[in-house]
TORKOL-4160 file (C-alpha; in steps of 0.2 Angstrom, whole numbers, padded with zeros to 4 digits, m for minus):
67
<pt num="1" X="0086" Y="0878" Z="0232"/>
<pt num="2" X="0077" Y="0863" Z="0239"/>
<pt num="3" X="0060" Y="0865" Z="0248"/>
<pt num="4" X="0061" Y="0865" Z="0267"/>
<pt num="5" X="0051" Y="0852" Z="0276"/>
<pt num="6" X="0038" Y="0856" Z="0289"/>
<pt num="7" X="0039" Y="0847" Z="0306"/>
<pt num="8" X="0023" Y="0836" Z="0305"/>
<pt num="9" X="0019" Y="0838" Z="0323"/>
<pt num="10" X="0017" Y="0857" Z="0321"/>
<pt num="11" X="0004" Y="0854" Z="0308"/>
<pt num="12" X="m0007" Y="0844" Z="0320"/>
<pt num="13" X="m0004" Y="0854" Z="0336"/>
<pt num="14" X="m0004" Y="0873" Z="0331"/>
<pt num="15" X="m0016" Y="0885" Z="0322"/>
<pt num="16" X="m0012" Y="0903" Z="0316"/>
<pt num="17" X="m0024" Y="0917" Z="0322"/>
<pt num="18" X="m0028" Y="0932" Z="0310"/>
<pt num="19" X="m0015" Y="0943" Z="0320"/>
<pt num="20" X="m0001" Y="0930" Z="0318"/>
<pt num="21" X="m0002" Y="0922" Z="0335"/>
<pt num="22" X="m0002" Y="0904" Z="0338"/>
<pt num="23" X="m0016" Y="0894" Z="0346"/>
<pt num="24" X="m0012" Y="0877" Z="0355"/>
<pt num="25" X="m0021" Y="0865" Z="0365"/>
<pt num="26" X="m0018" Y="0864" Z="0384"/>
<pt num="27" X="m0007" Y="0850" Z="0390"/>
<pt num="28" X="m0012" Y="0839" Z="0405"/>
<pt num="29" X="m0030" Y="0834" Z="0399"/>
<pt num="30" X="m0028" Y="0817" Z="0393"/>
<pt num="31" X="m0028" Y="0805" Z="0407"/>
<pt num="32" X="m0025" Y="0804" Z="0426"/>
<pt num="33" X="m0038" Y="0818" Z="0428"/>
<pt num="34" X="m0045" Y="0812" Z="0445"/>
<pt num="35" X="m0029" Y="0818" Z="0453"/>
<pt num="36" X="m0032" Y="0836" Z="0447"/>
<pt num="37" X="m0044" Y="0847" Z="0456"/>
<pt num="38" X="m0059" Y="0855" Z="0447"/>
<pt num="39" X="m0051" Y="0872" Z="0445"/>
<pt num="40" X="m0036" Y="0865" Z="0436"/>
<pt num="41" X="m0048" Y="0856" Z="0424"/>
<pt num="42" X="m0059" Y="0871" Z="0421"/>
<pt num="43" X="m0044" Y="0883" Z="0418"/>
<pt num="44" X="m0036" Y="0871" Z="0405"/>
<pt num="45" X="m0052" Y="0869" Z="0395"/>
<pt num="46" X="m0051" Y="0875" Z="0377"/>
<pt num="47" X="m0035" Y="0882" Z="0369"/>
<pt num="48" X="m0023" Y="0896" Z="0373"/>
<pt num="49" X="m0011" Y="0907" Z="0364"/>
<pt num="50" X="0007" Y="0902" Z="0363"/>
<pt num="51" X="0020" Y="0914" Z="0372"/>
<pt num="52" X="0029" Y="0926" Z="0361"/>
<pt num="53" X="0046" Y="0918" Z="0366"/>
<pt num="54" X="0040" Y="0901" Z="0359"/>
<pt num="55" X="0031" Y="0908" Z="0344"/>
<pt num="56" X="0047" Y="0911" Z="0334"/>
<pt num="57" X="0053" Y="0894" Z="0337"/>
<pt num="58" X="0037" Y="0886" Z="0331"/>
<pt num="59" X="0036" Y="0897" Z="0316"/>
<pt num="60" X="0053" Y="0891" Z="0311"/>
<pt num="61" X="0047" Y="0873" Z="0311"/>
<pt num="62" X="0033" Y="0878" Z="0298"/>
<pt num="63" X="0043" Y="0888" Z="0285"/>
<pt num="64" X="0028" Y="0890" Z="0273"/>
<pt num="65" X="0015" Y="0895" Z="0287"/>
<pt num="66" X="0001" Y="0886" Z="0295"/>
<pt num="67" X="m0018" Y="0885" Z="0290"/>
């Protein structure tokens, strides 16, 4: 059986927590920030945990796990 390939974007964008959840960076923080208010920028600081519905899909893209 051949090895399965990992989607290279998943390696760069997601990290696995100790409990098996997936952390990801928040979207909408790269450019055009002047049009967003301060509350939007503050609330999207740092990382968030991926929803349970999307976690199964992303884990399928990384068949041998994430670091």
